[in-house]
C-alpha positions, 0 to 999 in steps of 0.5 A: 166638754163630752170628752171631759166629763167621760174622763172625769167620771173615770178619774182621768184629768183633762188638766193640772196645775203644776203650780199656784196660778198655772193650769196645763191642758193634757192633750186630747190624745192623751186622755184617749189613750188612758180611757182606753187602758180603761176599756173607754172607748173614745176614739170618735165623737160617737163613741164618747157619747155612747161611753158617757151614756153608758157610764151615767147610766150605771151611775144611776142604776147602781145602788152602791160603789163597788167598795165603801169605807167606813171609819170607826171615827166617822158617822155612825150612819153614813149617808149612802144616798139610798132610797127609803126602805132599802135593805142592807145586810152586811155579812163580816169577815167571821161569817156573822150577818147584820141586817138593817134598813136604810135610814131616812134621807139615805142614810145608812144602819148604824154600823158603829158596832161593826168590827174591823175588817173586810165585809160584803155587803148586800142592798135590795131597793124597794124596786127590786135592785140589788147589788153587792159591795165590798165595805171596809171598816177601818181603825181611825188611823194607823198606829204610832211609834210610842215616844221618839226614836232614832235609827238608821236608814240603809240600803242592805245590799250596800252593807257588807259584813266579812261573812256575806257573799259580795252584798249585804244579806238578812244575816247583816241586817240582823248583826246591824239591828242587834248593834245599833239597838244595843249599843246606841239606844236605836229604835228602828233600821229603814231598809230598801225594798227587799222585793223579789228582782226580775229573773236573769242576767243582768238584771235591773239592779234598781230595788225600786222596779222590782218583778214582785212587790209581795214576795222578798228576793232570795238573794237576800238569804244568808246561805250558812243561816239555812238549817239544812245547809249543815246537813248537805250530803258529803258527796255535795260538800265538795261542789259546795266548798267551791261555791263557798270559794267563789262567795269569798272572790266575790267579797274580796272583789268588792272590799278589797279590789274596789269592784261594784257590787254584782248583784247577778254573780251573788245570786248565780253563786247563791242559787247554785249553793240553795240548789245543793241545799234542796237536796236536803230532806226537811225534817218532820217539824220543818216540813209542816212548817213549810206546808203551813206556808204553803196554805197560808200564801196559797195561789199568790205564791204558787203563781210567782213561783210559776213564773219563776220556773217559766222564766228560767225556761223561756226567760223573763219576758212573759209577752213572748212565751208560747201563748198557753203560758202567757195566762197563769191559770192555762200555765199551771196546768202546763206546769203540772203536766211537766215533772221538771217545771213542777220541781223548779215551782217547789224550789222557788216557794222553798225559796220564798219560805226560808226567806220569810224565815230570815225576815222574822229572825231580823224582826225578832232579833230588833225586837230583843235589842230593844228597838221600839220600832224595829225593821222599817220597810220600804214598799216600791212605787210599782213593778216592772212590766216583765215581772211576776205581779204584771204576769200573775195580775195582769187584769189589775194592770193598765196595758199600754201605761207607764207611771211617771211624774209631770215636768217640775222646776227640776226635771223639765222633761218630766219623768217615766219610770216604766212601771205599770199602773193599777187599774182603780176600776179593778181595784174597787170592783175587787174589794182591793184585794190585790192591795190587801194582800200586798200590805200583809206580806210586807207587814208580816215582819215589819215594825213599820212600813215606808210607802215610796211616793205615797201621793200614789194613793191619791193620783198617779201620773200615767204615761201612754207607752211611746209618749213622752212624760210631759204628754201624760196625765193624772188618774185619781184612785180612791184615796178613802179606800186605800188609806183604809186598807192601809190603816186596817193592814197596819192596825192588824200588824201594830206597824207605823206606817211612814209615807215618802211625800216628797216632790209635788204633792197636791193640797190636802194630801199631807192633811188626810195622811196625817189625820190617818196617822201616816208620817211624813218624810222631811229632809233637812235640805228641804225644809224651809219657808217657801211661802215667806223668807225662803230660809231654813225652818227653824226646829221648832217649826217642822212638823211632828208627824214625820221621820226626819233625815238629813238625806235620802237614797236619791240625794247627795250625802251630808259629807258631799254636801259640805265638800261640794263634790256633788256639784262636781259629780253632776257637772262630770256627768253633764247634769247641771242645768246652770254653769259650773261656777254659779252652781258652786256658788249657790250650793257653797252659799246654801251650805253656809247659811245652814251652818250659819244657822247651826252655830247660832243655835249652839248646835255646832260647839266645835266651830266650823270647819271639820267634817265630822263634827258638822255632820254631827251638828245637822243631826243635833238639828234634826232632834231639836225638831219634834219629828217622831222618828229621826233617821241617820243615813248610814253612809253619813256615819262614816263620810262616804260622799257617793250617792247610792242613786243619781237620778237621771243617770242610768248607765253613766253612773253605778246606781244601786251597785256601790257599798258603803265606803269612808271619806276616801271611797275605800269600802267598809265592813259591817265590822269596821262600821260598827268599830268606827269612832266617827259613827259611834259619835254621830249616834251617840250625839242622837241618843243623848239628844233625844234621850234629853228631850224625851226622858222625864226629870231626873231619867238618865240618858240612853 
């Protein structure tokens, strides 16, 4: 019981309930290991007793927790549990100080007039104890989209145009948004995380295991759109022409020869081109803009660029670097003393600036195309342990731990994602500054932000290094503080927030997210009356505060569902849990059940049997729900049958490396997709359906 109490004080679960009526006890060794990652010694009974005594004593003596939250719709005088006579002083972000005594019964002063922001709170008790804390004053909820909108979901690398260099880029994103907004009245385009990947080759192709979540990857740059590109010295044009020829070959390999997307080869070509572009001196205005960017990003950008430069010389495994380089502050001094390294740091800072500019251009294009939401960016749940963020902020990450998921009905062994988790105690002590900085950067050019595995704002499954995922446990975060930071930064950016809340979700989480304006994610195949008949939910029973889709990047495309090809694929790769024929029968029955519902609702006027018509019917169904946002998985628009990612595989399947293709597997360019009658028909259905359902009487549909 002593260990359990110690674990509870640090947010570490000693048991969890994977399903109603089932409780699993966490191995004691796991609890001890997780506490050790939080700098708590629980290795012996004596150590546990000492640590518990220290934790309880600290809790009694501290006047305030490290971070407090005041919601604008909350009580004006929150209960802080303070001694009568305690003096409080709030110093707001703009430097204004507001003072006052604690009220009766431990309540604080009236905070209803405090501005939104992250403030400093100082307290002095009558007995002489003093402390400071961070006070987050947050809006009641995040902004939401006005009315309803439909849009596209795309893995950007998979969408190649005739101008891209072997993978989709920010120029392609701009074109896609312009076309979808102007031609089909689309309200948004949602992309995969564009975070910086781990440097070196081969790199991890997954956009969900990045080096840094704060800074984008320059591999997404449209090189020809960099202003300095046109001014490369004639003496270097011949070399640049060779790079362009290589880029054309990379594009042809994917589009014409059936090759997989080779991110490493694309980056090698772009790096060579960017180094030539980097020799062009910036004009006075551009130089001033670049300096402003450096000043605004400050140390965070300098650390990231320093990591990039050091990784070029020593490899990306920073724990193997010379000892003096493993800490950002000592590495900074070493870089300044090395002219070659300092030049590379500037190069990588410049790339971050150029990428930021093209992200801004894509956002501007989406707005000018009439998109109500714009570009929806994606925040991965964590970072690579050898990457930039883990190096620059290693004190925030729990050493020897990895984020994953416990065993469930779909994966009896659980999951280990290989991502080091943030320490909740350090986040609280630093006023959630790392999280605030991350969100602020991602929201700069976002009409909305998707939060992958949004349940991680509440708790994460920690797996001790070297152990099995089944031997992990949940560690709890201060969800009120995490949500307060999220809604505050979203409010400041005027951006909506979408939470990916699929899978195991503990009771109360979806309700808490909805209360703070965070939209959920509802996928057609999972929306059933699980507590009753088990049948598909009728459209009117769906929640309104969500993004409704037919599928996601981790699931079969709708064409694959209709054809049953996803079952054959899983069988070929040894991923089926049952016999092939039984799985085929079950899958066919599920599909038939959905098609029958679509016919009964009058959403399949063409009748069953024609794949493109059935896919349109599924999207008519989504439009018939009250969902605020309806998303079309871009491969569904052209009948692509291949998943972009197949969970449970590594090298058995080309995850994250497939271009968008038609039903025959032949890659389609952005230009071909935009000219596709099948894509036009699907998007026209959504424009008409949502226009009919949201327009005032007498108004014309889009």
